[in-house]
C-alpha positions as CSV (number, residue, x, y, z in Angstrom):
1,X,-96.2,131.3,48.9
2,X,-97.5,131.6,45.4
3,X,-95.7,129.5,42.9
4,X,-93.8,131.5,40.3
5,X,-94.2,130.1,36.8
6,X,-92.9,131.1,33.4
7,X,-93.8,129.9,29.9
8,X,-90.8,128.4,28.0
9,X,-91.3,128.4,24.2
10,X,-89.4,125.5,22.5
11,X,-90.2,126.3,18.9
12,X,-90.4,129.1,16.4
13,X,-94.1,128.2,15.8
14,X,-96.3,130.6,17.9
15,X,-99.3,128.2,18.0
16,X,-97.3,126.4,20.6
17,X,-96.8,129.5,22.8
18,X,-98.9,131.0,25.6
19,X,-98.9,134.7,24.6
20,X,-101.0,135.6,27.6
21,X,-98.2,134.7,30.1
22,X,-94.7,136.0,30.7
23,X,-92.2,134.0,28.7
24,X,-88.5,133.3,28.5
25,X,-86.9,132.8,25.1
26,X,-83.8,130.6,24.7
27,X,-83.2,132.0,21.2
28,X,-83.5,135.5,19.8
29,X,-85.2,134.1,16.7
30,X,-88.3,133.4,18.8
31,X,-88.6,137.1,19.6
32,X,-88.5,137.8,15.9
33,X,-91.9,136.1,15.5
34,X,-93.7,138.7,17.4
35,X,-95.7,141.1,15.2
36,X,-95.9,144.8,15.8
37,X,-98.8,144.6,18.2
38,X,-97.4,141.6,20.1
39,X,-94.1,143.4,20.7
40,X,-96.1,145.8,23.0
41,X,-98.5,143.4,24.6
42,X,-96.2,140.4,25.2
43,X,-94.0,140.0,28.3
44,X,-90.8,138.2,27.7
45,X,-87.2,138.0,28.7
46,X,-84.1,136.5,27.0
47,X,-81.9,133.7,28.5
48,X,-78.7,133.9,26.5
49,X,-75.4,132.0,26.5
50,X,-72.1,132.4,24.8
51,X,-71.7,129.4,22.5
52,X,-68.5,127.4,22.7
53,X,-65.7,127.3,20.1
54,X,-66.4,124.1,18.2
55,X,-63.7,124.7,15.6
56,X,-60.8,124.1,18.0
57,X,-58.4,121.2,17.7
58,X,-59.6,119.9,21.0
59,X,-63.2,119.7,19.8
60,X,-62.2,118.0,16.5
61,X,-60.2,115.4,18.5
62,X,-63.2,114.8,20.7
63,X,-65.4,114.2,17.7
64,X,-62.9,111.7,16.3
65,X,-62.8,109.9,19.7
66,X,-66.6,109.8,19.8
67,X,-66.7,108.5,16.3
68,X,-64.4,105.6,17.1
69,X,-66.5,104.7,20.2
70,X,-69.7,104.7,18.2
71,X,-68.0,102.7,15.5
72,X,-66.9,100.0,17.9
73,X,-70.5,99.4,19.0
74,X,-72.0,99.6,15.5
75,X,-69.5,97.0,14.4
76,X,-70.8,94.6,17.0
77,X,-74.4,95.4,16.3
78,X,-74.0,95.1,12.5
79,X,-71.5,92.1,12.7
80,X,-68.9,93.9,10.6
81,X,-65.3,94.9,11.0
82,X,-64.8,98.5,9.9
83,X,-61.7,100.4,11.1
84,X,-61.8,103.3,13.5
85,X,-60.2,105.6,11.0
86,X,-63.0,104.8,8.5
87,X,-65.6,105.4,11.2
88,X,-64.1,108.8,11.9
89,X,-64.8,109.9,8.3
90,X,-68.2,108.3,8.1
91,X,-69.5,109.9,11.2
92,X,-67.4,113.1,11.4
93,X,-69.7,115.7,9.7
94,X,-72.9,114.6,11.4
95,X,-71.2,114.4,14.8
96,X,-69.7,117.8,14.4
97,X,-73.1,119.4,13.9
98,X,-75.1,117.1,16.4
99,X,-72.7,117.3,19.3
100,X,-72.2,121.0,19.1
101,X,-76.0,121.5,18.9
102,X,-76.7,119.2,21.9
103,X,-74.0,121.0,23.9
104,X,-75.6,124.4,23.2
105,X,-79.1,123.2,24.2
106,X,-77.8,121.8,27.5
107,X,-76.0,125.1,28.1
108,X,-79.2,127.0,27.5
109,X,-81.3,125.0,29.9
110,X,-78.5,125.0,32.5
111,X,-78.4,128.8,32.3
112,X,-82.2,129.0,32.5
113,X,-82.2,127.1,35.8
114,X,-79.3,129.3,37.1
115,X,-80.9,132.6,35.9
116,X,-84.4,131.7,37.4
117,X,-83.7,129.5,40.4
118,X,-87.0,130.0,42.1
119,X,-89.3,129.5,39.1
120,X,-91.0,126.5,37.5
121,X,-91.5,126.3,33.8
122,X,-94.2,124.9,31.5
123,X,-94.5,124.7,27.8
124,X,-96.6,123.3,24.9
125,X,-95.4,120.7,22.5
126,X,-96.8,118.5,19.7
127,X,-99.2,115.8,20.6
128,X,-97.3,113.4,18.3
129,X,-94.1,113.9,20.4
130,X,-95.6,112.5,23.6
131,X,-94.6,108.9,23.0
132,X,-91.5,109.5,20.8
133,X,-88.3,108.6,22.6
134,X,-86.2,108.1,19.6
135,X,-86.0,110.7,16.8
136,X,-83.4,109.6,14.2
137,X,-82.0,112.6,12.3
138,X,-81.3,112.5,8.5
139,X,-77.7,113.6,9.1
140,X,-76.4,117.1,9.5
141,X,-79.2,118.4,7.2
142,X,-81.7,117.8,10.0
143,X,-80.3,120.8,11.8
144,X,-82.0,123.0,9.2
145,X,-85.4,121.5,10.2
146,X,-87.6,123.0,12.9
147,X,-89.2,119.6,13.7
148,X,-85.8,118.3,14.8
149,X,-85.0,121.1,17.2
150,X,-88.6,121.1,18.6
151,X,-88.5,117.4,19.5
152,X,-85.0,117.6,20.9
153,X,-85.8,120.7,23.1
154,X,-89.0,118.9,24.2
155,X,-87.4,115.7,25.2
156,X,-84.4,117.4,26.9
157,X,-86.5,119.9,28.9
158,X,-89.1,117.4,29.9
159,X,-86.9,114.5,31.0
160,X,-83.9,116.3,32.4
161,X,-84.9,119.8,33.4
162,X,-88.3,119.3,35.0
163,X,-90.2,121.5,32.5
164,X,-93.9,120.7,32.5
165,X,-94.9,119.8,29.0
166,X,-98.5,119.9,27.9
167,X,-98.8,117.9,24.6
168,X,-101.4,119.5,22.4
169,X,-102.9,118.9,19.0
170,X,-102.6,122.2,17.0
171,X,-101.7,120.8,13.6
172,X,-103.7,122.3,10.7
173,X,-105.8,119.8,8.8
174,X,-105.0,119.8,5.1
175,X,-107.9,119.0,2.7
176,X,-106.7,116.6,0.2
177,X,-107.5,117.5,-3.4
178,X,-107.5,115.4,-6.5
179,X,-105.4,117.3,-9.0
180,X,-105.7,116.4,-12.6
181,X,-103.5,117.7,-15.4
182,X,-103.3,117.1,-19.1
183,X,-100.6,114.5,-18.9
184,X,-100.9,110.7,-18.8
185,X,-101.3,110.9,-15.0
186,X,-105.0,111.5,-15.6
187,X,-107.3,108.5,-15.1
188,X,-107.7,106.9,-18.5
189,X,-109.4,103.7,-19.7
190,X,-109.5,101.6,-22.8
191,X,-108.1,102.9,-26.0
192,X,-107.2,106.3,-24.5
193,X,-104.8,104.7,-22.1
194,X,-103.2,102.6,-24.8
195,X,-102.7,105.6,-27.0
196,X,-101.2,107.6,-24.2
197,X,-98.7,104.8,-23.4
198,X,-97.9,104.5,-27.1
199,X,-97.3,108.2,-27.3
200,X,-94.9,108.2,-24.3
201,X,-92.9,105.3,-25.7
202,X,-92.7,107.0,-29.1
203,X,-91.4,110.2,-27.6
204,X,-88.6,108.2,-25.9
205,X,-87.7,106.4,-29.0
206,X,-87.6,109.5,-31.1
207,X,-85.0,111.1,-28.9
208,X,-82.6,108.1,-29.0
209,X,-79.5,108.4,-31.1
210,X,-76.4,106.4,-31.5
211,X,-74.5,108.2,-28.8
212,X,-77.3,107.7,-26.3
213,X,-77.2,104.0,-27.1
214,X,-73.5,103.9,-26.5
215,X,-73.8,105.7,-23.2
216,X,-76.5,103.3,-22.2
217,X,-74.3,100.4,-23.1
218,X,-71.4,101.6,-21.0
219,X,-73.4,102.4,-17.9
220,X,-75.6,99.3,-18.0
221,X,-73.4,96.6,-19.4
222,X,-69.8,97.8,-19.1
223,X,-69.9,99.5,-15.7
224,X,-67.1,97.2,-14.5
225,X,-64.7,98.9,-16.8
226,X,-65.0,102.2,-14.9
227,X,-61.8,103.6,-13.4
228,X,-63.4,106.9,-12.3
229,X,-66.8,107.3,-10.8
230,X,-68.4,110.7,-10.0
231,X,-71.4,111.9,-8.1
232,X,-72.8,115.0,-6.4
233,X,-71.4,117.1,-9.2
234,X,-73.8,119.5,-11.0
235,X,-73.0,118.8,-14.7
236,X,-74.7,119.5,-18.0
237,X,-76.1,116.4,-19.6
238,X,-73.7,116.9,-22.5
239,X,-70.8,116.6,-20.2
240,X,-71.9,113.3,-18.9
241,X,-72.1,111.9,-22.4
242,X,-68.8,113.5,-23.4
243,X,-66.9,112.0,-20.4
244,X,-68.4,108.5,-20.9
245,X,-67.9,108.3,-24.7
246,X,-64.5,110.0,-25.0
247,X,-63.1,108.0,-22.1
248,X,-64.6,104.8,-23.6
249,X,-66.4,104.1,-20.3
250,X,-63.5,104.7,-18.0
251,X,-65.3,107.7,-16.5
252,X,-68.9,107.0,-15.4
253,X,-71.6,108.2,-13.0
254,X,-71.5,106.7,-9.6
255,X,-74.8,104.7,-9.3
256,X,-75.5,102.5,-6.3
257,X,-79.0,101.4,-5.5
258,X,-80.3,102.7,-2.2
259,X,-82.9,100.7,-0.2
260,X,-86.2,102.3,0.8
261,X,-86.3,103.4,4.4
262,X,-88.4,100.6,5.9
263,X,-86.1,99.6,8.8
264,X,-87.8,99.8,12.1
265,X,-86.1,101.7,15.0
266,X,-84.5,99.2,17.4
267,X,-85.2,101.0,20.6
268,X,-83.9,98.2,22.9
269,X,-80.5,98.2,21.0
270,X,-80.3,102.0,21.2
271,X,-80.9,101.9,25.0
272,X,-78.0,99.4,25.3
273,X,-76.0,101.6,23.0
274,X,-76.6,104.7,25.2
275,X,-75.4,102.8,28.3
276,X,-72.3,101.7,26.4
277,X,-71.5,105.3,25.2
278,X,-72.0,106.7,28.7
279,X,-69.6,104.1,30.1
280,X,-66.9,105.2,27.6
281,X,-66.9,108.7,29.2
282,X,-66.2,110.4,25.8
283,X,-69.3,112.5,26.5
284,X,-71.3,113.6,29.5
285,X,-74.1,111.1,30.2
286,X,-76.8,113.5,29.3
287,X,-75.2,114.3,25.9
288,X,-74.5,110.7,25.2
289,X,-78.1,109.7,25.8
290,X,-79.4,112.5,23.4
291,X,-76.8,111.6,20.8
292,X,-78.0,108.0,20.5
293,X,-81.6,109.2,20.4
294,X,-81.0,111.3,17.3
295,X,-78.4,108.9,15.6
296,X,-79.5,108.5,12.0
297,X,-80.8,105.0,11.1
298,X,-78.3,105.2,8.2
299,X,-75.6,104.8,10.8
300,X,-77.2,102.2,13.0
301,X,-80.2,100.0,12.1
302,X,-79.5,100.3,8.3
303,X,-75.7,100.3,8.5
304,X,-75.2,96.6,7.9
305,X,-77.2,96.8,4.7
306,X,-75.2,99.9,3.5
307,X,-71.9,98.1,4.3
308,X,-72.9,94.9,2.5
309,X,-74.1,96.8,-0.6
310,X,-71.0,98.9,-0.7
311,X,-68.6,96.0,-0.4
312,X,-70.6,94.2,-3.1
313,X,-70.4,97.3,-5.3
314,X,-66.6,97.6,-4.9
315,X,-66.1,94.0,-5.7
316,X,-68.1,94.5,-8.9
317,X,-65.9,97.4,-9.9
318,X,-62.4,95.9,-9.9
319,X,-60.8,98.6,-12.0
320,X,-62.0,101.5,-9.9
321,X,-59.2,103.9,-9.0
322,X,-60.9,107.2,-8.2
323,X,-64.2,108.7,-6.9
324,X,-64.9,112.3,-7.6
325,X,-67.5,114.5,-6.0
326,X,-68.3,118.0,-4.6
327,X,-70.6,117.6,-1.7
328,X,-71.1,113.8,-2.0
329,X,-68.8,112.8,0.9
330,X,-70.5,115.4,3.1
331,X,-73.9,113.6,2.9
332,X,-75.5,111.0,5.2
333,X,-75.9,108.3,2.4
334,X,-74.9,105.0,1.0
335,X,-72.8,106.9,-1.5
336,X,-70.7,108.5,1.2
337,X,-70.3,105.3,3.1
338,X,-69.2,103.4,0.0
339,X,-66.8,106.2,-0.9
340,X,-65.0,106.0,2.5
341,X,-64.9,102.2,2.4
342,X,-63.4,102.5,-1.1
343,X,-60.8,105.0,0.2
344,X,-59.8,102.6,2.9
345,X,-59.1,100.1,0.2
346,X,-56.8,102.4,-1.7
347,X,-59.2,104.2,-4.0
348,X,-58.5,107.9,-4.1
349,X,-61.3,110.4,-3.2
350,X,-61.2,113.6,-5.2
351,X,-63.1,116.6,-3.9
352,X,-64.1,119.8,-5.6
353,X,-65.0,123.3,-4.3
354,X,-68.7,123.9,-4.4
355,X,-68.9,127.4,-3.0
356,X,-67.0,130.7,-3.4
357,X,-65.7,131.0,0.1
358,X,-63.5,128.0,0.5
359,X,-60.3,129.9,-0.4
360,X,-61.2,133.0,1.5
361,X,-63.0,132.1,4.8
362,X,-61.2,130.3,7.6
363,X,-62.9,127.1,8.7
364,X,-65.0,126.4,5.6
365,X,-62.4,123.9,4.2
366,X,-62.1,121.9,7.4
367,X,-64.4,119.0,6.5
368,X,-63.4,118.5,2.9
369,X,-59.7,118.7,3.9
370,X,-60.2,115.8,6.3
371,X,-62.3,113.6,3.8
372,X,-60.5,113.9,0.5
373,X,-57.1,112.7,-0.8
374,X,-57.0,115.5,-3.4
375,X,-59.1,118.7,-3.3
376,X,-59.6,121.0,-6.3
377,X,-60.1,124.8,-5.8
378,X,-61.6,127.0,-8.5
379,X,-58.5,129.2,-8.5
380,X,-55.5,129.0,-10.8
381,X,-51.8,129.7,-10.7
382,X,-49.8,128.7,-7.7
383,X,-51.4,126.3,-5.2
384,X,-51.5,128.8,-2.4
385,X,-53.9,127.1,-0.1
386,X,-52.0,125.2,2.6
387,X,-53.1,121.8,3.9
388,X,-51.4,119.3,6.1
389,X,-54.1,116.7,5.4
390,X,-54.8,116.5,1.7
391,X,-53.2,117.4,-1.6
392,X,-54.3,120.7,-3.1
393,X,-55.0,121.2,-6.8
394,X,-56.8,123.7,-9.1
395,X,-59.6,123.1,-11.6
396,X,-62.2,125.0,-13.6
397,X,-65.7,125.2,-12.3
398,X,-68.8,124.3,-14.2
399,X,-70.7,126.9,-12.1
400,X,-69.6,129.7,-14.4
401,X,-70.2,128.0,-17.7
402,X,-73.9,128.2,-17.1
403,X,-73.5,131.9,-18.0
404,X,-72.4,131.1,-21.5
405,X,-74.7,132.8,-24.0
406,X,-76.6,134.8,-21.4
407,X,-77.4,138.4,-22.4
408,X,-75.8,140.9,-20.0
409,X,-77.4,144.3,-19.3
410,X,-76.9,147.2,-16.8
411,X,-80.3,147.9,-15.3
412,X,-80.0,148.2,-11.5
413,X,-77.9,147.8,-8.4
414,X,-78.2,144.3,-6.9
415,X,-77.8,143.9,-3.2
416,X,-77.3,140.2,-2.2
417,X,-77.8,139.0,1.4
418,X,-77.2,135.5,2.9
419,X,-79.0,133.1,5.2
420,X,-79.3,133.8,8.9
421,X,-80.0,130.5,10.6
422,X,-82.5,130.1,13.4
423,X,-80.2,128.0,15.6
424,X,-76.4,128.2,15.9
425,X,-74.2,125.7,14.0
426,X,-70.9,124.3,15.1
427,X,-68.9,127.0,13.2
428,X,-70.6,129.8,15.2
429,X,-69.4,130.8,18.6
430,X,-69.6,133.6,21.2
431,X,-72.7,135.8,21.2
432,X,-74.2,134.3,18.1
433,X,-77.6,136.0,18.4
434,X,-76.1,139.4,18.8
435,X,-74.0,138.8,15.6
436,X,-77.1,138.0,13.7
437,X,-78.9,141.1,14.9
438,X,-75.8,143.1,13.9
439,X,-75.9,141.6,10.5
440,X,-79.5,142.6,9.9
441,X,-79.0,146.1,11.4
442,X,-76.0,146.6,9.1
443,X,-78.2,146.1,6.1
444,X,-80.8,148.6,7.4
445,X,-78.1,151.2,8.2
446,X,-76.8,150.8,4.6
447,X,-80.2,151.3,3.0
448,X,-80.9,154.2,5.2
449,X,-77.7,156.0,4.2
450,X,-78.5,155.7,0.4
451,X,-79.8,158.7,-1.4
452,X,-83.3,158.4,-2.7
453,X,-82.0,158.1,-6.3
454,X,-79.6,155.3,-5.4
455,X,-82.3,153.5,-3.4
456,X,-84.7,153.7,-6.3
457,X,-82.1,151.7,-8.3
458,X,-81.6,149.1,-5.7
459,X,-82.9,145.5,-6.2
460,X,-82.6,143.4,-3.0
461,X,-82.1,139.7,-3.1
462,X,-82.0,138.0,0.2
463,X,-81.4,134.2,0.6
464,X,-84.5,132.3,-0.6
465,X,-85.0,130.5,2.8
466,X,-85.6,132.9,5.7
467,X,-85.1,130.9,8.8
468,X,-87.5,133.0,10.9
469,X,-85.7,136.4,11.0
470,X,-88.0,138.0,8.4
471,X,-85.3,140.1,6.9
472,X,-87.3,141.0,3.7
473,X,-90.3,142.0,5.7
474,X,-88.2,144.3,7.9
475,X,-86.6,146.0,5.0
476,X,-90.0,146.3,3.1
477,X,-91.6,147.9,6.2
478,X,-88.7,150.4,6.7
479,X,-88.1,151.2,3.0
480,X,-91.3,150.9,0.9
481,X,-89.5,152.2,-2.2
482,X,-87.0,149.3,-2.3
483,X,-87.7,146.5,-4.8
484,X,-86.9,142.8,-4.2
485,X,-85.3,140.8,-7.0
486,X,-87.7,138.2,-8.4
487,X,-89.9,138.3,-5.3
488,X,-93.5,137.3,-5.9
489,X,-94.5,137.6,-2.3
490,X,-93.1,138.7,1.0
491,X,-94.7,136.9,3.9
492,X,-96.7,138.9,6.5
493,X,-97.1,135.8,8.7
494,X,-94.7,136.2,11.6
495,X,-95.3,132.6,12.9
496,X,-93.7,130.7,10.0
497,X,-90.4,130.3,8.4
498,X,-90.6,132.2,5.2
499,X,-89.5,130.7,1.9
500,X,-89.6,133.5,-0.6
501,X,-91.4,132.8,-3.9
502,X,-89.1,133.8,-6.8
503,X,-89.8,134.2,-10.5
504,X,-86.2,134.6,-11.5
505,X,-82.9,132.9,-10.7
506,X,-79.9,134.6,-9.1
507,X,-78.0,134.2,-12.4
508,X,-80.7,136.2,-14.2
509,X,-80.6,138.9,-11.5
510,X,-76.8,139.2,-11.7
511,X,-76.8,139.3,-15.5
512,X,-78.9,142.5,-15.6
513,X,-77.3,144.4,-12.8
514,X,-74.7,147.2,-13.2
515,X,-73.3,146.8,-9.7
516,X,-73.5,144.0,-7.1
517,X,-73.3,144.8,-3.4
518,X,-72.7,141.7,-1.4
519,X,-72.6,141.5,2.5
520,X,-70.9,138.1,2.7
521,X,-68.3,135.9,1.1
522,X,-69.8,133.2,-1.0
523,X,-70.2,132.0,-4.6
524,X,-71.9,135.2,-5.7
525,X,-68.8,137.4,-5.8
526,X,-66.9,134.8,-7.9
527,X,-69.8,134.8,-10.4
528,X,-69.6,138.6,-10.6
529,X,-65.9,138.3,-11.1
530,X,-66.4,135.8,-13.9
531,X,-68.8,138.1,-15.7
532,X,-66.7,141.2,-14.9
533,X,-69.6,142.7,-13.1
534,X,-68.6,145.6,-10.8
535,X,-69.0,144.5,-7.2
536,X,-68.5,145.8,-3.6
537,X,-68.3,143.8,-0.4
538,X,-69.9,145.3,2.7
539,X,-68.5,143.1,5.5
540,X,-68.5,143.1,9.3
541,X,-64.8,143.5,10.2
542,X,-65.2,141.9,13.7
543,X,-66.9,138.8,12.4
544,X,-64.9,138.2,9.1
545,X,-62.3,135.4,9.5
546,X,-60.0,135.3,6.5
547,X,-57.6,132.5,5.6
548,X,-54.0,133.8,5.9
549,X,-53.4,133.0,2.2
550,X,-56.3,135.3,1.3
551,X,-55.2,138.3,3.3
552,X,-52.9,139.9,0.7
553,X,-55.8,140.0,-1.8
554,X,-58.3,141.3,0.8
555,X,-55.9,144.1,1.6
556,X,-55.6,145.1,-2.0
557,X,-59.4,145.0,-2.4
558,X,-59.6,147.3,0.7
559,X,-57.2,149.7,-0.9
560,X,-59.5,150.3,-3.9
561,X,-62.8,150.4,-1.9
562,X,-64.0,147.0,-3.2
563,X,-64.0,145.6,0.4
564,X,-65.7,148.0,2.8
565,X,-66.7,147.6,6.5
566,X,-68.8,150.6,7.3
567,X,-72.4,150.9,6.0
568,X,-72.3,154.7,5.7
569,X,-69.1,154.6,3.7
570,X,-70.4,152.0,1.3
571,X,-73.6,154.0,0.8
572,X,-71.7,157.2,0.3
573,X,-69.6,155.5,-2.4
574,X,-72.7,154.2,-4.2
575,X,-74.4,157.6,-3.9
576,X,-71.4,159.0,-5.7
577,X,-70.9,156.4,-8.5
578,X,-74.4,154.9,-9.2
579,X,-74.9,157.1,-12.3
580,X,-71.6,155.9,-13.9
581,X,-70.4,152.7,-12.2
582,X,-68.2,151.6,-15.1
583,X,-65.9,154.7,-14.9
584,X,-65.3,153.9,-11.3
585,X,-64.8,150.2,-11.9
586,X,-62.4,150.7,-14.8
587,X,-60.0,153.1,-13.0
588,X,-56.5,151.9,-13.5
589,X,-55.5,150.9,-10.0
590,X,-58.8,149.1,-9.3
591,X,-58.8,147.4,-12.6
592,X,-55.3,146.1,-11.9
593,X,-56.4,144.6,-8.6
594,X,-59.4,143.0,-10.2
595,X,-57.2,141.5,-13.0
596,X,-54.9,140.0,-10.3
597,X,-57.9,138.7,-8.4
598,X,-59.3,137.0,-11.5
599,X,-56.0,135.4,-12.3
600,X,-55.8,134.0,-8.7
601,X,-59.4,132.9,-8.1
602,X,-60.7,131.8,-11.6
603,X,-59.4,128.9,-13.5
604,X,-60.5,129.4,-17.1
605,X,-59.9,126.9,-19.9
606,X,-61.1,126.7,-23.5
607,X,-62.8,123.3,-23.2
608,X,-63.8,122.4,-19.7
609,X,-65.1,118.9,-20.5
610,X,-61.7,117.9,-22.1
611,X,-59.8,119.4,-19.2
612,X,-61.6,117.5,-16.6
613,X,-61.7,114.2,-18.6
614,X,-57.9,114.3,-19.0
615,X,-57.4,115.3,-15.3
616,X,-59.6,112.5,-13.9
617,X,-58.0,109.9,-16.1
618,X,-54.5,111.2,-15.0
619,X,-55.6,110.8,-11.4
620,X,-56.7,107.2,-12.1
621,X,-53.3,106.4,-13.6
622,X,-51.4,107.7,-10.5
């Protein structure tokens, strides 16, 4: 009997596919790479699964149990004594992403075998993967990188699911070019080089003033006096100076030297680690093996160095009371490790909202809530966000103060989309690929229902990283008259992950629009609220998950047609109001709702630097 074979693509990159054979796709995003001709000539089927709920309490408890088990072994390997509760925080975010991703990949390949019981599978993979048995990730951020997923699929399919892998060399050769510019990076000799170096030194000296010298003195010679350290906070340079000088060095930037990544992978130790983890039974053997193979070096081979440096740093800062950050504790870094070790020793961690959906969307706040002692939201008034794990406070955001002095105009209608990831994350469950297809289709239905006059005014701004869904290309093909905000180029190449080239920022696009239409909840709507720019939400009612505390405000926005769920209804409204948006926006009932929303979700102060300086010092004195 003739053997039945199917090709199994394991990457978004088509150069590793066999387009001449029948294929099975594990992810819908692979099918999105087919161009118009290939859609008719390529034979393929989908093998889909429903993704598990990784936001359940059961899953969170499992992650903490895995973290403790990993921590026990890393303690032995690194010859340190770090508590289980500290390990939970150090490893929690990475484990949440990595474990859920591994579970999904196992489910996909199990379903493949079940759906095609009498078939064998073959695939192509990178030549360089052939002898790689350990592929340390860079933390949760690796799940945004195609290379990580390609290796993990290759290793899993080849070792555990009998997929025949042909390792091929299809990498493009880049021709190195010697690039010269007019700066001092050019090759110089003799007197030219001396003059160049003198010029650079002079430019530095000419910008030095007394305040800069004081700042330098505090941060380089009096860092031990710091009571508050901050990092991972996007601040103007003037704020850094103001905080240091006006607090007399009590508030300073968090600066700890990070070693260069030169540590070799200890494969023998990882193999022992894998056996240890399998014996704990906190994970299925297959998942345990994969987890150790992608464990970041930061958390294993390098951890002793990070621990020693952190303890030395804390010893050198005896007055430290508080560490303040936005996304800092979410990173896989020495800074985060030092922060959690500090917290275990009584130093308070303060977190700060970094996006506009924390107070609205359910689940977004889960990680910060677990990490921080106090968490600040951008809102004001009563502290209406409930948390059983950390103290909730409110504070003004520097995000909005970047708009100060920006000229506002009313030129177009700005449509703002968001990112659609290639692979599911821990916070996505159910029929994830179908939800993503619905999201894109909803945009197309909206643009289709617009009148030609309204569409001519539309400026579309999708997220600048397109993870293989080619949303801009689809819209451009369907609606040639639509413009794209700041877009220099829309990729025609359906075999790559597009990164849109932009010649303007989102802030500049928002500043010149007369109406913003947004199909997701994120920072964009709060920026529009701050500028008093009219805006409309076009959301998917089935997929929207609102925090209970936000529901009263969502219902009020629904009542005045600011939150809409039907594409045709949103388009009909815009067709009606696009010639006179402000009259619609300023209607009495709608204006009252927006004023209430602004009072609740924007914390506005006269001097933001002074407010935060006093707040941080007050926290240090608690």
